[in-house]
C-alpha positions in Angstrom: 41.2 -21.7 -13.4 38.2 -20.7 -14.0 36.9 -17.6 -11.8 33.2 -16.5 -11.9 32.7 -13.0 -10.9 29.2 -14.2 -8.9 27.6 -17.1 -7.5 24.0 -17.3 -5.7 24.2 -18.7 -2.3 21.5 -20.9 -2.4 21.2 -24.5 -0.8 18.8 -27.2 0.4 17.4 -25.2 2.7 16.2 -22.7 1.1 14.5 -25.3 -1.6 13.1 -26.9 1.5 11.4 -23.8 2.2 9.8 -23.0 -1.2 8.7 -27.1 -0.8 6.9 -25.7 2.3 5.2 -22.9 0.5 3.8 -25.6 -2.3 2.5 -27.7 0.4 0.9 -24.4 2.5 -1.0 -24.0 -0.9 -0.6 -20.1 -0.5 2.1 -18.9 -3.4 0.8 -15.3 -3.5 2.0 -12.7 -1.1 0.8 -14.5 2.9 2.1 -15.5 5.9 5.6 -15.9 4.7 5.8 -12.6 3.4 4.3 -11.5 6.8 7.2 -12.9 8.8 10.1 -12.0 6.4 8.5 -8.5 6.5 8.4 -8.2 10.6 12.1 -9.9 11.0 13.3 -7.5 8.0 12.0 -4.4 10.3 13.8 -6.0 13.3 17.0 -6.1 11.7 16.7 -2.6 10.1 15.2 -0.7 13.3 12.4 1.5 11.4 8.6 1.5 11.9 7.3 0.8 9.0 8.0 -1.7 5.7 6.4 -2.7 2.7 7.6 -4.7 -0.3 7.9 -3.8 -4.0 8.3 -6.0 -7.0 12.6 -5.2 -7.0 14.9 -2.8 -6.1 14.0 -0.1 -8.5 10.5 0.1 -8.2 11.2 0.4 -4.3 12.5 3.8 -4.7 9.8 4.6 -7.2 7.3 3.8 -4.9 8.8 6.1 -1.9 9.3 8.6 -4.5 5.5 8.4 -6.0 4.2 8.8 -2.3 5.9 11.7 -1.5 4.5 13.5 -4.6 6.7 13.5 -6.7 6.0 14.5 -10.3 7.2 16.3 -13.7 9.4 19.1 -13.5 11.0 17.9 -10.0 14.4 18.1 -9.5 15.9 15.0 -7.4 19.9 15.2 -6.4 22.0 11.5 -7.4 24.2 10.0 -6.3 26.5 10.4 -10.1 28.9 6.7 -9.0 25.5 4.0 -8.5 23.7 1.6 -10.3 21.6 3.4 -12.9 18.5 2.8 -10.9 18.7 5.4 -8.5 18.2 7.7 -11.6 15.9 5.2 -13.7 13.2 5.9 -10.9 13.2 9.4 -11.0 12.6 9.7 -14.7 10.1 6.8 -14.2 8.1 9.5 -12.5 9.1 12.2 -15.3 11.3 13.9 -12.9 14.5 15.3 -13.3 17.8 13.8 -12.1 20.4 16.0 -11.4 23.5 14.1 -11.0 26.5 15.1 -8.1 29.7 14.4 -7.8 31.4 12.0 -4.9 34.2 13.6 -3.4 37.3 11.3 -3.9 38.0 8.1 -5.8 37.2 5.8 -3.3 34.9 7.1 -1.3 31.3 6.8 -3.3 28.9 9.6 -1.4 27.8 13.2 -2.7 30.2 15.4 -2.4 27.3 18.3 -1.4 30.0 21.1 -1.4 29.1 20.4 -5.6 25.4 20.6 -4.9 23.4 23.7 -6.6 20.1 24.0 -5.0 17.2 25.2 -7.1 13.1 25.9 -6.2 12.4 23.0 -8.4 15.3 20.4 -6.1 12.8 18.7 -3.4 15.0 15.5 -2.6 18.6 14.1 -2.8 19.1 10.2 -3.4 22.7 9.0 -1.8 23.6 5.5 -2.1 25.0 2.9 0.1 27.0 1.2 -2.2 29.5 -1.7 -1.7 27.7 -3.2 2.2 29.6 -0.2 4.5 27.7 3.6 5.0 27.8 6.6 3.4 30.8 8.3 4.9 29.3 11.6 5.3 25.6 10.3 5.5 25.2 12.1 9.3 26.2 15.7 7.1 24.2 14.9 4.1 21.3 14.6 6.4 21.6 17.5 7.9 22.4 19.7 4.6 18.7 17.9 3.8 17.1 19.2 6.7 18.8 22.2 6.8 17.3 23.1 3.1 13.9 21.8 3.3 14.8 18.7 0.3 13.9 15.2 1.0 16.8 12.1 2.1 16.1 9.4 0.2 18.4 6.1 0.8 19.3 3.6 -1.8 20.4 1.0 0.8 20.4 -1.6 -2.0 23.4 -3.2 -1.0 23.2 -2.4 3.3 21.3 -4.5 4.6 22.3 -5.4 7.6 24.7 -2.7 7.8 24.7 -0.6 11.0 26.8 1.5 14.0 25.5 1.8 17.4 22.9 3.8 16.6 21.2 4.0 13.3 20.9 1.5 10.1 21.7 2.3 6.7 18.6 3.4 5.2 16.4 5.3 8.3 18.5 8.5 8.2 16.0 9.9 6.1 12.3 9.9 4.3 12.7 6.6 3.2 15.1 4.0 2.5 15.3 1.1 0.0 16.7 -2.7 -0.4 17.2 -5.3 -2.6 16.8 -9.0 -2.5 18.4 -9.5 -6.2 20.2 -12.4 -6.9 23.7 -11.1 -5.9 22.4 -9.5 -3.2 23.3 -9.7 0.9 20.5 -11.9 1.0 17.9 -13.0 -2.2 14.9 -13.6 -3.2 15.9 -13.5 -6.8 13.9 -10.3 -7.4 12.6 -8.0 -4.4 12.8 -4.8 -2.9 12.0 -3.1 0.4 10.8 -0.1 1.3 11.3 1.2 5.0 10.2 4.7 6.6 9.2 6.5 9.9 6.1 8.2 8.7 3.0 6.7 9.1 1.4 9.0 6.4 4.1 8.0 4.0 3.3 4.4 4.8 -0.5 4.4 4.4 0.4 6.3 0.8 2.5 3.2 -0.6 0.2 0.5 1.0 -2.2 2.2 -1.5 0.0 2.7 -4.4 1.8 -0.9 -3.9 -1.6 -2.9 -3.6 -3.8 -1.0 -6.9 -5.1 1.4 -4.7 -6.8 -0.5 -1.7 -5.4 -1.0 1.8 -6.1 -4.9 1.6 -6.4 -7.5 -1.3 -10.0 -9.1 -1.8 -11.6 -6.3 -2.0 -13.2 -4.4 -5.7 -13.8 -1.1 -4.1 -10.2 0.8 -5.2 -10.0 3.9 -3.2 -7.1 5.4 -4.9 -5.0 5.1 -8.3 -2.8 2.2 -7.7 -0.2 -0.6 -9.2 0.7 -4.2 -8.5 4.4 -4.0 -6.6 3.7 -7.0 -4.5 5.7 -10.3 -4.2 4.8 -14.2 -3.7 5.5 -16.2 -1.0 7.9 -17.6 -2.7 10.1 -15.0 -2.1 9.0 -14.4 1.6 9.9 -18.2 2.7 13.3 -17.7 0.3 13.6 -14.9 2.3 13.1 -15.9 5.6 15.2 -18.9 4.8 18.6 -16.5 3.4 17.9 -14.8 6.8 18.5 -17.8 9.5 22.1 -17.9 7.3 22.5 -14.2 7.4 25.2 -14.1 10.5 27.2 -16.6 8.5 26.8 -14.4 5.4 28.5 -11.6 7.4 31.7 -13.8 8.5 32.3 -15.8 5.4 32.4 -12.0 3.5 34.3 -10.2 6.1 36.8 -13.3 5.6 36.8 -12.9 2.1 37.7 -9.3 2.3 40.6 -9.9 4.7 42.2 -12.8 2.8 42.4 -10.5 -0.5 44.1 -7.7 1.9 46.1 -10.1 2.6 47.5 -11.5 -0.4 47.3 -8.1 -2.2 48.9 -6.3 0.5 49.6 -2.7 0.2 50.1 -2.5 -3.7 46.6 -1.0 -4.3 44.2 1.4 -2.9 41.1 0.1 -1.2 37.5 1.6 -1.4 37.4 4.0 1.8 35.5 2.0 4.6 33.9 3.5 7.5 35.2 1.7 10.9 32.1 2.8 13.1 29.9 0.7 11.2 29.8 -2.9 10.5 31.0 -4.3 7.0 29.4 -6.6 4.6 31.2 -6.6 1.1 28.9 -6.7 -1.4 32.2 -6.8 -3.7 35.5 -6.4 -2.7 36.3 -2.8 -4.2 40.2 -2.4 -5.2 41.7 0.4 -7.4 44.3 0.9 -10.0 45.9 2.7 -12.3 44.0 1.5 -15.8 41.4 -0.5 -14.7 40.1 -1.6 -18.4 43.5 -3.3 -18.9 43.2 -4.7 -15.8 39.6 -6.4 -16.5 41.1 -7.8 -19.7 44.2 -9.2 -18.3 42.4 -11.1 -15.8 39.4 -12.2 -18.2 42.6 -13.5 -20.5 43.4 -15.5 -16.9 40.1 -16.8 -16.8 38.6 -14.3 -13.9 35.6 -12.9 -14.1 35.4 -9.3 -12.6 33.4 -6.4 -12.9 34.6 -2.5 -13.5 33.1 0.5 -11.3 29.5 1.7 -11.6 29.8 3.8 -15.1 29.5 7.3 -13.9 25.3 8.5 -14.4 26.2 11.7 -16.1 28.3 9.5 -19.1 25.3 6.9 -19.5 24.1 7.5 -23.3 20.4 7.2 -21.9 21.0 10.9 -20.4 23.0 12.3 -23.0 19.5 14.4 -22.9 20.8 16.3 -19.9 23.8 17.9 -21.4 26.2 17.1 -17.8 30.1 17.7 -18.8 32.2 15.8 -17.8 34.1 18.6 -16.2 31.7 18.8 -13.1 32.3 15.2 -12.5 36.5 14.6 -12.2 35.9 12.4 -8.9 33.4 10.2 -10.5 36.2 9.8 -13.8 38.7 8.9 -12.1 36.8 6.2 -9.4 35.0 4.6 -13.2 38.8 4.5 -14.6 40.4 2.8 -11.5 37.9 0.9 -10.2 37.7 -3.1 -10.0 34.9 -5.1 -8.5 36.9 -8.8 -7.5 34.9 -12.1 -7.2 33.0 -11.8 -3.4 30.7 -14.7 -3.0 29.7 -17.3 -0.9 31.5 -20.4 -1.7 35.1 -18.5 -3.4 38.1 -20.7 -1.6 41.0 -19.1 0.0 42.7 -20.8 -3.5 40.9 -18.9 -5.5 41.7 -15.3 -4.0 45.2 -16.5 -3.8 45.0 -16.5 -7.5 43.0 -13.6 -8.2 45.2 -12.1 -6.1 48.1 -13.3 -7.9 46.6 -12.6 -11.3 45.8 -8.8 -10.2 49.9 -8.6 -9.1 51.2 -9.5 -12.1 49.3 -7.5 -14.0 50.7 -4.6 -12.0 53.8 -5.7 -13.0 54.6 -6.3 -9.5 55.2 -10.1 -9.5 
């Protein structure tokens, strides 16, 4: 049996949505993107939002609008996708990596933070379809110390509790619509904020320094972070299937737990937030060995994110392993199992069986 680590969830409905855009003969950012924008804000609950070309540029756009510049330092969660750090580096600022509290608790350990006058913001990442375990404490910490809280919510669309949605605790939050996200537009990003001034700055920055297209007068320096109406229409089609995606992904997670039982350690999940698993994450004694064994048996899985302080491109920052023991344990133990819409119970049983055999439990 061959099981890929991921398959995009696109169907005939999505194809039809693209056809309508071509029939409308308006393929640049237009009415479909506007409807997509409005529906996203309804789900997230933020006052303002604007699109970016992808999730990385969404973070960059927000940071740029905040005035982050060379010499500034931005605290970044050490276990997350590299985009969080790269957006900081794009501005000439310096990412400062902070360890996680434990190997299966993916958030910033605020007890490990060392502030200085150059510290301007903190980027936390809500990973794998759940909220950070300590988002309220992180927000209080940022407020008390006068630094901006930024939420990388690329994997947390539609993740909320009874009061707030991920991405709405801080100065701004960002989302991604890459192919493997909860909903996809192939590429695409979205920035939300409740700050009207920041929102207007982002509008200028994303549209060549003007608030509206069609004018060749540009009051400010800006760039092109727009999306297309093809993406807008695809996003609307995907949103119409969001409830199905939620139910299906939760069922996949429950099936893995049914077949794996207590033989593995699971990612820490907040019970007071809803949960839409981006990937089902488990922890074993030797992830590399297990991943190789799974590949030998036709299963594509993924490792945990490589700790940012270990990334070759950030070697110049000279971070020491001794400051990141939990991140290292997380990477050495973490495995991300296939969790795509369409995977069958038979396939989940097979993945689980091979994993347990790899643990020499079967």
